[in-house]
Backbone as XML, in Angstrom:
<?xml version="1.0"?>
<chain id="A" units="angstrom">
  <residue number="1" name="MET">
    <atom name="N" x="-35.981" y="23.516" z="-0.624"/>
    <atom name="CA" x="-34.349" y="23.244" z="-0.258"/>
    <atom name="C" x="-33.684" y="22.826" z="-1.025"/>
  </residue>
  <residue number="2" name="SER">
    <atom name="N" x="-32.477" y="22.911" z="-1.408"/>
    <atom name="CA" x="-31.880" y="21.873" z="-2.122"/>
    <atom name="C" x="-30.658" y="21.250" z="-0.768"/>
  </residue>
  <residue number="3" name="THR">
    <atom name="N" x="-29.956" y="19.929" z="-1.034"/>
    <atom name="CA" x="-29.115" y="19.199" z="-0.376"/>
    <atom name="C" x="-28.215" y="19.468" z="-1.270"/>
  </residue>
  <residue number="4" name="LYS">
    <atom name="N" x="-27.008" y="19.754" z="-0.812"/>
    <atom name="CA" x="-25.766" y="19.409" z="-1.380"/>
    <atom name="C" x="-24.942" y="17.733" z="-0.982"/>
  </residue>
  <residue number="5" name="LYS">
    <atom name="N" x="-24.862" y="17.021" z="-2.192"/>
    <atom name="CA" x="-24.454" y="15.715" z="-1.474"/>
    <atom name="C" x="-22.837" y="15.885" z="-2.230"/>
  </residue>
  <residue number="6" name="SER">
    <atom name="N" x="-22.412" y="15.227" z="-1.493"/>
    <atom name="CA" x="-20.400" y="15.478" z="-1.424"/>
    <atom name="C" x="-20.200" y="14.573" z="-2.555"/>
  </residue>
  <residue number="7" name="VAL">
    <atom name="N" x="-19.481" y="15.094" z="-3.357"/>
    <atom name="CA" x="-18.939" y="14.652" z="-4.823"/>
    <atom name="C" x="-17.371" y="14.206" z="-4.739"/>
  </residue>
  <residue number="8" name="CYS">
    <atom name="N" x="-16.860" y="13.185" z="-5.426"/>
    <atom name="CA" x="-15.661" y="12.603" z="-5.498"/>
    <atom name="C" x="-14.891" y="13.724" z="-6.189"/>
  </residue>
  <residue number="9" name="PRO">
    <atom name="N" x="-13.846" y="14.479" z="-5.883"/>
    <atom name="CA" x="-13.321" y="15.467" z="-6.831"/>
    <atom name="C" x="-12.377" y="14.629" z="-7.811"/>
  </residue>
  <residue number="10" name="ILE">
    <atom name="N" x="-11.758" y="13.280" z="-7.607"/>
    <atom name="CA" x="-11.379" y="12.671" z="-9.062"/>
    <atom name="C" x="-12.310" y="12.195" z="-9.872"/>
  </residue>
  <residue number="11" name="CYS">
    <atom name="N" x="-13.351" y="11.316" z="-9.436"/>
    <atom name="CA" x="-14.268" y="10.522" z="-10.599"/>
    <atom name="C" x="-15.671" y="11.260" z="-10.773"/>
  </residue>
  <residue number="12" name="SER">
    <atom name="N" x="-15.810" y="12.570" z="-9.479"/>
    <atom name="CA" x="-16.903" y="13.549" z="-9.962"/>
    <atom name="C" x="-18.537" y="12.738" z="-9.662"/>
  </residue>
  <residue number="13" name="LEU">
    <atom name="N" x="-18.434" y="11.367" z="-9.301"/>
    <atom name="CA" x="-19.596" y="10.767" z="-8.673"/>
    <atom name="C" x="-19.944" y="11.031" z="-7.306"/>
  </residue>
  <residue number="14" name="PRO">
    <atom name="N" x="-21.154" y="10.407" z="-6.706"/>
    <atom name="CA" x="-21.323" y="10.779" z="-5.275"/>
    <atom name="C" x="-20.553" y="9.626" z="-4.640"/>
  </residue>
  <residue number="15" name="MET">
    <atom name="N" x="-19.984" y="10.459" z="-3.354"/>
    <atom name="CA" x="-19.276" y="9.737" z="-2.837"/>
    <atom name="C" x="-19.955" y="8.351" z="-2.348"/>
  </residue>
  <residue number="16" name="GLU">
    <atom name="N" x="-21.122" y="8.146" z="-2.305"/>
    <atom name="CA" x="-21.526" y="6.726" z="-1.668"/>
    <atom name="C" x="-21.218" y="5.731" z="-2.994"/>
  </residue>
  <residue number="17" name="LEU">
    <atom name="N" x="-21.051" y="6.407" z="-4.424"/>
    <atom name="CA" x="-21.077" y="6.068" z="-6.054"/>
    <atom name="C" x="-19.614" y="5.558" z="-5.883"/>
  </residue>
  <residue number="18" name="CYS">
    <atom name="N" x="-18.358" y="6.057" z="-5.310"/>
    <atom name="CA" x="-17.115" y="6.037" z="-5.906"/>
    <atom name="C" x="-16.468" y="4.982" z="-5.745"/>
  </residue>
  <residue number="19" name="VAL">
    <atom name="N" x="-15.798" y="4.803" z="-6.794"/>
    <atom name="CA" x="-14.867" y="3.456" z="-6.582"/>
    <atom name="C" x="-13.254" y="3.893" z="-6.845"/>
  </residue>
  <residue number="20" name="CYS">
    <atom name="N" x="-13.012" y="4.916" z="-6.494"/>
    <atom name="CA" x="-11.298" y="4.984" z="-6.856"/>
    <atom name="C" x="-10.034" y="4.487" z="-6.183"/>
  </residue>
  <residue number="21" name="LYS">
    <atom name="N" x="-10.829" y="4.567" z="-4.678"/>
    <atom name="CA" x="-10.271" y="3.673" z="-4.010"/>
    <atom name="C" x="-9.623" y="2.317" z="-4.294"/>
  </residue>
  <residue number="22" name="ALA">
    <atom name="N" x="-10.872" y="1.846" z="-4.930"/>
    <atom name="CA" x="-10.854" y="0.092" z="-5.509"/>
    <atom name="C" x="-10.161" y="-0.271" z="-6.770"/>
  </residue>
  <residue number="23" name="VAL">
    <atom name="N" x="-10.475" y="0.782" z="-7.420"/>
    <atom name="CA" x="-9.833" y="0.916" z="-8.732"/>
    <atom name="C" x="-8.195" y="1.266" z="-8.637"/>
  </residue>
  <residue number="24" name="SER">
    <atom name="N" x="-7.494" y="2.020" z="-7.857"/>
    <atom name="CA" x="-6.295" y="2.465" z="-7.682"/>
    <atom name="C" x="-5.842" y="1.054" z="-7.127"/>
  </residue>
  <residue number="25" name="GLN">
    <atom name="N" x="-6.543" y="0.654" z="-6.149"/>
    <atom name="CA" x="-5.780" y="-0.712" z="-5.455"/>
    <atom name="C" x="-5.597" y="-1.877" z="-6.188"/>
  </residue>
  <residue number="26" name="GLU">
    <atom name="N" x="-6.773" y="-2.059" z="-7.517"/>
    <atom name="CA" x="-6.654" y="-2.993" z="-8.497"/>
    <atom name="C" x="-5.997" y="-2.354" z="-9.351"/>
  </residue>
  <residue number="27" name="GLU">
    <atom name="N" x="-5.275" y="-1.779" z="-9.958"/>
    <atom name="CA" x="-4.608" y="-0.996" z="-10.803"/>
    <atom name="C" x="-2.838" y="-0.557" z="-10.520"/>
  </residue>
  <residue number="28" name="SER">
    <atom name="N" x="-2.776" y="-1.048" z="-9.220"/>
    <atom name="CA" x="-1.233" y="-0.427" z="-8.860"/>
    <atom name="C" x="-0.156" y="-1.771" z="-8.721"/>
  </residue>
  <residue number="29" name="LYS">
    <atom name="N" x="0.770" y="-1.216" z="-8.678"/>
    <atom name="CA" x="1.781" y="-2.045" z="-9.323"/>
    <atom name="C" x="2.806" y="-2.110" z="-7.807"/>
  </residue>
  <residue number="30" name="ILE">
    <atom name="N" x="2.781" y="-3.628" z="-7.206"/>
    <atom name="CA" x="3.862" y="-3.376" z="-5.849"/>
    <atom name="C" x="4.988" y="-4.178" z="-6.361"/>
  </residue>
  <residue number="31" name="ARG">
    <atom name="N" x="5.929" y="-3.648" z="-6.137"/>
    <atom name="CA" x="7.135" y="-4.102" z="-6.133"/>
    <atom name="C" x="7.734" y="-4.802" z="-4.499"/>
  </residue>
  <residue number="32" name="VAL">
    <atom name="N" x="8.607" y="-5.857" z="-4.067"/>
    <atom name="CA" x="8.811" y="-6.069" z="-3.009"/>
    <atom name="C" x="10.081" y="-6.647" z="-2.875"/>
  </residue>
  <residue number="33" name="ARG">
    <atom name="N" x="11.027" y="-6.329" z="-2.539"/>
    <atom name="CA" x="12.414" y="-6.673" z="-2.544"/>
    <atom name="C" x="13.372" y="-6.266" z="-1.003"/>
  </residue>
  <residue number="34" name="THR">
    <atom name="N" x="14.027" y="-6.727" z="-0.578"/>
    <atom name="CA" x="14.631" y="-6.494" z="0.320"/>
    <atom name="C" x="16.475" y="-6.017" z="0.304"/>
  </residue>
  <residue number="35" name="ASP">
    <atom name="N" x="16.655" y="-5.144" z="1.038"/>
    <atom name="CA" x="17.924" y="-4.447" z="0.887"/>
    <atom name="C" x="18.571" y="-4.513" z="2.105"/>
  </residue>
  <residue number="36" name="LYS">
    <atom name="N" x="19.764" y="-4.582" z="1.981"/>
    <atom name="CA" x="20.959" y="-4.848" z="3.469"/>
    <atom name="C" x="21.598" y="-3.412" z="3.744"/>
  </residue>
  <residue number="37" name="ARG">
    <atom name="N" x="21.638" y="-3.242" z="5.190"/>
    <atom name="CA" x="21.527" y="-1.989" z="5.481"/>
    <atom name="C" x="22.383" y="-1.846" z="6.355"/>
  </residue>
  <residue number="38" name="LYS">
    <atom name="N" x="23.046" y="-0.743" z="7.073"/>
    <atom name="CA" x="24.216" y="-1.041" z="8.030"/>
    <atom name="C" x="23.832" y="-1.805" z="9.028"/>
  </residue>
  <residue number="39" name="TRP">
    <atom name="N" x="25.271" y="-2.515" z="9.546"/>
    <atom name="CA" x="25.832" y="-3.539" z="10.153"/>
    <atom name="C" x="24.962" y="-4.926" z="9.757"/>
  </residue>
  <residue number="40" name="GLY">
    <atom name="N" x="24.815" y="-4.860" z="8.471"/>
    <atom name="CA" x="24.023" y="-6.256" z="7.872"/>
    <atom name="C" x="22.260" y="-6.513" z="8.024"/>
  </residue>
  <residue number="41" name="ARG">
    <atom name="N" x="22.090" y="-5.355" z="8.703"/>
    <atom name="CA" x="20.361" y="-5.340" z="8.881"/>
    <atom name="C" x="19.389" y="-5.714" z="7.398"/>
  </residue>
  <residue number="42" name="LEU">
    <atom name="N" x="18.618" y="-6.647" z="7.683"/>
    <atom name="CA" x="17.875" y="-6.409" z="6.353"/>
    <atom name="C" x="16.641" y="-5.426" z="6.519"/>
  </residue>
  <residue number="43" name="VAL">
    <atom name="N" x="16.086" y="-4.795" z="5.527"/>
    <atom name="CA" x="14.602" y="-3.848" z="5.507"/>
    <atom name="C" x="13.924" y="-4.596" z="3.874"/>
  </residue>
  <residue number="44" name="THR">
    <atom name="N" x="12.975" y="-4.780" z="4.484"/>
    <atom name="CA" x="11.762" y="-5.264" z="3.135"/>
    <atom name="C" x="11.351" y="-3.671" z="2.720"/>
  </residue>
  <residue number="45" name="ILE">
    <atom name="N" x="11.785" y="-3.735" z="1.530"/>
    <atom name="CA" x="10.789" y="-2.274" z="0.716"/>
    <atom name="C" x="10.092" y="-2.752" z="-0.234"/>
  </residue>
  <residue number="46" name="LEU">
    <atom name="N" x="8.806" y="-1.915" z="-0.115"/>
    <atom name="CA" x="7.691" y="-1.895" z="-0.901"/>
    <atom name="C" x="7.249" y="-0.921" z="-1.843"/>
  </residue>
  <residue number="47" name="GLU">
    <atom name="N" x="7.773" y="-1.075" z="-3.100"/>
    <atom name="CA" x="7.684" y="0.157" z="-4.149"/>
    <atom name="C" x="6.425" y="-0.010" z="-5.068"/>
  </residue>
  <residue number="48" name="PHE">
    <atom name="N" x="5.513" y="1.579" z="-4.326"/>
    <atom name="CA" x="4.063" y="1.409" z="-5.072"/>
    <atom name="C" x="4.097" y="2.551" z="-6.538"/>
  </residue>
  <residue number="49" name="SER">
    <atom name="N" x="3.838" y="2.082" z="-7.416"/>
    <atom name="CA" x="3.167" y="2.611" z="-8.656"/>
    <atom name="C" x="1.941" y="2.492" z="-9.180"/>
  </residue>
  <residue number="50" name="GLY">
    <atom name="N" x="1.533" y="3.736" z="-9.595"/>
    <atom name="CA" x="0.191" y="3.672" z="-10.426"/>
    <atom name="C" x="-0.723" y="3.850" z="-9.058"/>
  </residue>
  <residue number="51" name="MET">
    <atom name="N" x="-0.707" y="4.017" z="-8.156"/>
    <atom name="CA" x="-1.510" y="4.599" z="-6.842"/>
    <atom name="C" x="-1.904" y="6.293" z="-6.795"/>
  </residue>
  <residue number="52" name="ALA">
    <atom name="N" x="-3.078" y="6.308" z="-6.622"/>
    <atom name="CA" x="-3.282" y="7.875" z="-6.541"/>
    <atom name="C" x="-3.929" y="7.921" z="-5.182"/>
  </residue>
  <residue number="53" name="ASN">
    <atom name="N" x="-5.271" y="7.535" z="-4.937"/>
    <atom name="CA" x="-6.140" y="7.288" z="-3.757"/>
    <atom name="C" x="-5.682" y="6.346" z="-2.554"/>
  </residue>
  <residue number="54" name="VAL">
    <atom name="N" x="-4.759" y="5.994" z="-2.510"/>
    <atom name="CA" x="-4.378" y="4.637" z="-1.198"/>
    <atom name="C" x="-3.503" y="5.683" z="-0.626"/>
  </residue>
  <residue number="55" name="ASN">
    <atom name="N" x="-3.845" y="5.684" z="0.779"/>
    <atom name="CA" x="-3.056" y="6.383" z="2.288"/>
    <atom name="C" x="-1.817" y="5.079" z="2.248"/>
  </residue>
  <residue number="56" name="LEU">
    <atom name="N" x="-0.393" y="5.602" z="1.977"/>
    <atom name="CA" x="0.610" y="4.640" z="2.027"/>
    <atom name="C" x="0.717" y="4.796" z="3.777"/>
  </residue>
  <residue number="57" name="ASN">
    <atom name="N" x="0.608" y="5.855" z="4.449"/>
    <atom name="CA" x="0.746" y="5.722" z="5.954"/>
    <atom name="C" x="-0.275" y="4.716" z="6.363"/>
  </residue>
  <residue number="58" name="ASP">
    <atom name="N" x="-1.611" y="4.534" z="6.226"/>
    <atom name="CA" x="-2.563" y="3.642" z="6.940"/>
    <atom name="C" x="-2.060" y="2.304" z="6.275"/>
  </residue>
  <residue number="59" name="VAL">
    <atom name="N" x="-1.661" y="2.349" z="5.454"/>
    <atom name="CA" x="-1.004" y="0.689" z="4.876"/>
    <atom name="C" x="0.156" y="0.120" z="5.589"/>
  </residue>
  <residue number="60" name="ALA">
    <atom name="N" x="0.846" y="1.350" z="5.707"/>
    <atom name="CA" x="2.404" y="1.001" z="6.819"/>
    <atom name="C" x="1.615" y="0.703" z="8.178"/>
  </residue>
  <residue number="61" name="ARG">
    <atom name="N" x="0.722" y="1.633" z="8.563"/>
    <atom name="CA" x="0.055" y="1.096" z="10.220"/>
    <atom name="C" x="0.225" y="-0.134" z="10.009"/>
  </residue>
  <residue number="62" name="LYS">
    <atom name="N" x="-0.851" y="-0.921" z="8.964"/>
    <atom name="CA" x="-1.418" y="-1.939" z="9.455"/>
    <atom name="C" x="-0.359" y="-3.304" z="8.894"/>
  </residue>
  <residue number="63" name="LEU">
    <atom name="N" x="0.607" y="-2.791" z="8.103"/>
    <atom name="CA" x="1.907" y="-3.832" z="7.869"/>
    <atom name="C" x="2.683" y="-3.952" z="8.919"/>
  </residue>
  <residue number="64" name="LYS">
    <atom name="N" x="2.935" y="-2.935" z="9.801"/>
    <atom name="CA" x="3.754" y="-2.916" z="10.721"/>
    <atom name="C" x="2.927" y="-3.538" z="11.691"/>
  </residue>
  <residue number="65" name="THR">
    <atom name="N" x="1.664" y="-3.445" z="12.265"/>
    <atom name="CA" x="1.352" y="-4.028" z="13.044"/>
    <atom name="C" x="1.043" y="-5.441" z="13.066"/>
  </residue>
  <residue number="66" name="LYS">
    <atom name="N" x="1.010" y="-5.925" z="11.882"/>
    <atom name="CA" x="0.998" y="-7.273" z="11.550"/>
    <atom name="C" x="2.450" y="-8.059" z="11.402"/>
  </residue>
  <residue number="67" name="ALA">
    <atom name="N" x="3.527" y="-7.240" z="11.381"/>
    <atom name="CA" x="4.642" y="-7.823" z="11.345"/>
    <atom name="C" x="5.683" y="-7.517" z="12.820"/>
  </residue>
  <residue number="68" name="ALA">
    <atom name="N" x="5.117" y="-6.694" z="13.729"/>
    <atom name="CA" x="5.201" y="-6.572" z="14.592"/>
    <atom name="C" x="7.004" y="-5.488" z="14.474"/>
  </residue>
  <residue number="69" name="CYS">
    <atom name="N" x="6.942" y="-4.460" z="13.807"/>
    <atom name="CA" x="8.145" y="-4.401" z="14.004"/>
    <atom name="C" x="8.190" y="-2.821" z="13.159"/>
  </residue>
  <residue number="70" name="GLY">
    <atom name="N" x="8.708" y="-1.834" z="13.222"/>
    <atom name="CA" x="9.572" y="-0.525" z="12.747"/>
    <atom name="C" x="9.289" y="-0.445" z="11.238"/>
  </residue>
  <residue number="71" name="GLY">
    <atom name="N" x="9.104" y="1.056" z="10.910"/>
    <atom name="CA" x="9.119" y="1.141" z="9.495"/>
    <atom name="C" x="8.764" y="2.574" z="9.497"/>
  </residue>
  <residue number="72" name="THR">
    <atom name="N" x="8.481" y="3.065" z="7.604"/>
    <atom name="CA" x="8.816" y="4.479" z="7.721"/>
    <atom name="C" x="7.800" y="4.353" z="5.825"/>
  </residue>
  <residue number="73" name="VAL">
    <atom name="N" x="7.109" y="5.635" z="6.085"/>
    <atom name="CA" x="6.971" y="5.533" z="4.617"/>
    <atom name="C" x="7.654" y="6.775" z="3.869"/>
  </residue>
  <residue number="74" name="ASP">
    <atom name="N" x="8.541" y="7.194" z="2.228"/>
    <atom name="CA" x="9.204" y="8.051" z="2.367"/>
    <atom name="C" x="8.452" y="7.954" z="0.342"/>
  </residue>
  <residue number="75" name="GLY">
    <atom name="N" x="7.607" y="8.736" z="0.324"/>
    <atom name="CA" x="7.579" y="9.077" z="-1.193"/>
    <atom name="C" x="6.517" y="7.830" z="-1.447"/>
  </residue>
  <residue number="76" name="ASN">
    <atom name="N" x="6.547" y="7.087" z="-2.819"/>
    <atom name="CA" x="6.043" y="6.016" z="-2.660"/>
    <atom name="C" x="6.651" y="4.338" z="-2.642"/>
  </residue>
  <residue number="77" name="VAL">
    <atom name="N" x="7.110" y="4.579" z="-1.249"/>
    <atom name="CA" x="8.133" y="3.871" z="-0.859"/>
    <atom name="C" x="7.924" y="3.382" z="0.343"/>
  </residue>
  <residue number="78" name="ILE">
    <atom name="N" x="7.311" y="2.100" z="1.075"/>
    <atom name="CA" x="7.288" y="1.746" z="2.340"/>
    <atom name="C" x="8.517" y="0.652" z="2.452"/>
  </residue>
  <residue number="79" name="GLU">
    <atom name="N" x="8.891" y="1.270" z="4.023"/>
    <atom name="CA" x="10.014" y="0.362" z="4.296"/>
    <atom name="C" x="9.937" y="-0.466" z="5.727"/>
  </residue>
  <residue number="80" name="LEU">
    <atom name="N" x="10.017" y="-1.180" z="5.761"/>
    <atom name="CA" x="9.613" y="-2.494" z="7.004"/>
    <atom name="C" x="11.200" y="-2.896" z="7.497"/>
  </residue>
  <residue number="81" name="GLN">
    <atom name="N" x="11.388" y="-3.038" z="8.838"/>
    <atom name="CA" x="12.494" y="-3.296" z="9.536"/>
    <atom name="C" x="12.296" y="-4.907" z="9.440"/>
  </residue>
  <residue number="82" name="GLY">
    <atom name="N" x="13.323" y="-5.465" z="8.942"/>
    <atom name="CA" x="13.481" y="-7.114" z="9.193"/>
    <atom name="C" x="13.042" y="-7.757" z="8.116"/>
  </residue>
  <residue number="83" name="ASN">
    <atom name="N" x="13.579" y="-8.540" z="7.605"/>
    <atom name="CA" x="12.745" y="-9.550" z="6.260"/>
    <atom name="C" x="11.336" y="-10.281" z="6.066"/>
  </residue>
  <residue number="84" name="HIS">
    <atom name="N" x="10.346" y="-9.853" z="5.546"/>
    <atom name="CA" x="9.183" y="-9.952" z="5.642"/>
    <atom name="C" x="8.915" y="-10.252" z="4.268"/>
  </residue>
  <residue number="85" name="THR">
    <atom name="N" x="9.543" y="-10.357" z="3.256"/>
    <atom name="CA" x="8.934" y="-10.431" z="1.939"/>
    <atom name="C" x="8.120" y="-11.480" z="1.742"/>
  </residue>
  <residue number="86" name="TYR">
    <atom name="N" x="8.213" y="-12.777" z="2.001"/>
    <atom name="CA" x="6.652" y="-13.529" z="1.254"/>
    <atom name="C" x="6.009" y="-13.765" z="2.597"/>
  </residue>
  <residue number="87" name="GLN">
    <atom name="N" x="5.702" y="-13.061" z="3.491"/>
    <atom name="CA" x="4.873" y="-12.699" z="4.146"/>
    <atom name="C" x="4.155" y="-11.154" z="4.157"/>
  </residue>
  <residue number="88" name="VAL">
    <atom name="N" x="4.550" y="-10.888" z="3.293"/>
    <atom name="CA" x="3.677" y="-9.006" z="2.892"/>
    <atom name="C" x="2.754" y="-9.385" z="1.945"/>
  </residue>
  <residue number="89" name="ARG">
    <atom name="N" x="3.162" y="-10.403" z="1.068"/>
    <atom name="CA" x="1.993" y="-10.355" z="-0.062"/>
    <atom name="C" x="0.496" y="-10.949" z="0.688"/>
  </residue>
  <residue number="90" name="ASN">
    <atom name="N" x="0.737" y="-11.833" z="1.678"/>
    <atom name="CA" x="-0.779" y="-12.158" z="2.150"/>
    <atom name="C" x="-0.968" y="-11.129" z="2.627"/>
  </residue>
  <residue number="91" name="TRP">
    <atom name="N" x="-0.225" y="-10.476" z="3.822"/>
    <atom name="CA" x="-0.861" y="-9.293" z="4.521"/>
    <atom name="C" x="-1.812" y="-8.189" z="3.591"/>
  </residue>
  <residue number="92" name="LEU">
    <atom name="N" x="-0.968" y="-7.885" z="2.276"/>
    <atom name="CA" x="-1.758" y="-6.822" z="1.160"/>
    <atom name="C" x="-3.020" y="-7.433" z="0.920"/>
  </residue>
  <residue number="93" name="LYS">
    <atom name="N" x="-2.749" y="-9.026" z="0.574"/>
    <atom name="CA" x="-4.202" y="-9.256" z="0.226"/>
    <atom name="C" x="-5.181" y="-9.236" z="1.055"/>
  </residue>
  <residue number="94" name="ASP">
    <atom name="N" x="-4.954" y="-9.248" z="2.522"/>
    <atom name="CA" x="-5.876" y="-8.829" z="3.856"/>
    <atom name="C" x="-6.422" y="-7.692" z="3.500"/>
  </residue>
  <residue number="95" name="ILE">
    <atom name="N" x="-5.501" y="-6.729" z="3.768"/>
    <atom name="CA" x="-5.999" y="-5.247" z="3.275"/>
    <atom name="C" x="-6.759" y="-5.003" z="2.070"/>
  </residue>
  <residue number="96" name="GLY">
    <atom name="N" x="-6.358" y="-5.852" z="0.726"/>
    <atom name="CA" x="-7.586" y="-5.193" z="-0.241"/>
    <atom name="C" x="-6.799" y="-5.326" z="-1.357"/>
  </residue>
  <residue number="97" name="PHE">
    <atom name="N" x="-5.565" y="-5.595" z="-1.463"/>
    <atom name="CA" x="-4.835" y="-5.186" z="-2.867"/>
    <atom name="C" x="-4.967" y="-6.790" z="-3.667"/>
  </residue>
  <residue number="98" name="ASP">
    <atom name="N" x="-4.549" y="-6.615" z="-4.863"/>
    <atom name="CA" x="-4.611" y="-7.727" z="-5.721"/>
    <atom name="C" x="-3.235" y="-8.409" z="-5.937"/>
  </residue>
  <residue number="99" name="VAL">
    <atom name="N" x="-3.385" y="-9.906" z="-5.623"/>
    <atom name="CA" x="-2.081" y="-10.587" z="-5.754"/>
    <atom name="C" x="-1.618" y="-10.536" z="-6.784"/>
  </residue>
  <residue number="100" name="ASN">
    <atom name="N" x="-2.152" y="-10.535" z="-8.163"/>
    <atom name="CA" x="-1.415" y="-10.620" z="-9.318"/>
    <atom name="C" x="-0.813" y="-9.560" z="-9.304"/>
  </residue>
  <residue number="101" name="ASN">
    <atom name="N" x="-0.615" y="-8.534" z="-8.483"/>
    <atom name="CA" x="-0.165" y="-7.144" z="-8.547"/>
    <atom name="C" x="0.770" y="-7.339" z="-8.103"/>
  </residue>
  <residue number="102" name="ILE">
    <atom name="N" x="1.297" y="-7.592" z="-7.094"/>
    <atom name="CA" x="2.793" y="-8.200" z="-6.236"/>
    <atom name="C" x="3.923" y="-8.556" z="-6.788"/>
  </residue>
  <residue number="103" name="GLN">
    <atom name="N" x="4.820" y="-8.247" z="-7.031"/>
    <atom name="CA" x="5.832" y="-9.036" z="-7.503"/>
    <atom name="C" x="7.202" y="-8.978" z="-6.514"/>
  </residue>
  <residue number="104" name="VAL">
    <atom name="N" x="7.327" y="-10.657" z="-6.310"/>
    <atom name="CA" x="8.205" y="-10.200" z="-5.241"/>
    <atom name="C" x="9.691" y="-10.499" z="-5.973"/>
  </residue>
  <residue number="105" name="MET">
    <atom name="N" x="10.521" y="-9.901" z="-5.953"/>
    <atom name="CA" x="12.153" y="-9.612" z="-6.196"/>
    <atom name="C" x="12.910" y="-10.174" z="-5.106"/>
  </residue>
  <residue number="106" name="LYS">
    <atom name="N" x="13.788" y="-11.280" z="-5.760"/>
    <atom name="CA" x="15.078" y="-11.900" z="-5.134"/>
    <atom name="C" x="16.210" y="-11.566" z="-5.174"/>
  </residue>
</chain>
C-alpha cells in the first residue's frame, strides 16, 4: 500500500517541511500610514506587498483584537479604525512579521 503525503502546491515540499508561510512573511513589505476620513476620523492603513501565502483576514482579525477596534480587508490593504500607527509595528512582530520590513509613514 502506498500512502500519499500532502504536498505544498507552491514549493512542492511535504507539508511538514513547507516554509512558504515563513518565507513570505520575511519577504513582505508593509507600509503603515494614517488617513483622515469623513468628519476628521483617522484610519490606520497597512499596505502589504510581496505576500503570497499570508491570510490577511487572519492578520486583520488579530490586529483588530489587539487594538480593540473595527477594521476591514480590501485586497492587499488592511484598514483599522483609529490611529494605531506606532503600536502596529509591535503587534505585527508578535504575529511573526519581520520588523525591518515594516515602514511607518508620517
